[in-house]
C-alpha positions, 0 to 999 in steps of 0.5 A, a space after each residue: 030190158 034196155 035197148 039201143 038202136 043205131 041209125 045215123 045215115 042218109 035220109 033214105 036209109 033212116 026212113 026205110 029203117 022206120 019199119 025195122 024199128 017198129 019190128 024191134 019194138 014189137 019184138 020186145 014188149 015192155 022194153 025201154 028203147 033209145 034211138 041214137 041218130 044225127 040232129 038232122 034225123 031227130 025230128 023225124 021220130 018226134 011223137 014216135 011212141 015209147 022211143 027216146 031219141 038221142 041226136 049226135 053229130 056223126 062226125 069227129 073224134 068229139 062227136 064220137 067220144 060224146 056218143 060213147 060217153 052217152 052209150 056206156 052211161 046208159 047201161 043198155 042190154 042190147 044194141 041193134 046197129 042198123 047203121 053198120 059203119 066202122 064208126 058204129 061198129 067201134 061204138 058197139 065194140 066199146 059200148 060195154 053192151 053184152 048183146 050186140 046185133 049187127 050187119 057184119 059177120 065179125 067182131 063186135 057183133 054177137 048176133 048177125 046173119 051167117 052168110 057175109 054180106 057183100 051186096 048180094 040182096 037189097 039192104 032192107 032185106 039184108 036188115 030183115 036177115 039181121 033182126 032174124 039172127 037176133 030173134 027168129 021171131 023178128 
């Protein structure tokens, strides 16, 4: 299984996501993992076991197109969108990846919590709900 994890956002959010990335890796032993992040945060994952880090700028149509070309060429089986932005949602929608895990209860996500998120809990708690929606063992 080939799994893509998207996390491009703010420094605190990226650091918070490390526990989520660890949980995803433990839930899928033997899978190949790739992280899509920004150049500013790629170094945080230097030496992270079994994680190929791919950094792209966040802004601009050229950067979005480069990310999309990369993602489509990799033929991932599942994506965990830990970013949850309109841009990452568009990337998931156009990715060709069959299983798309995300925060929002709408297209393009095939796995998401039942309840729409409107800030009723801390985002870390919500992201744990996102992982549980993809696999109750998470």
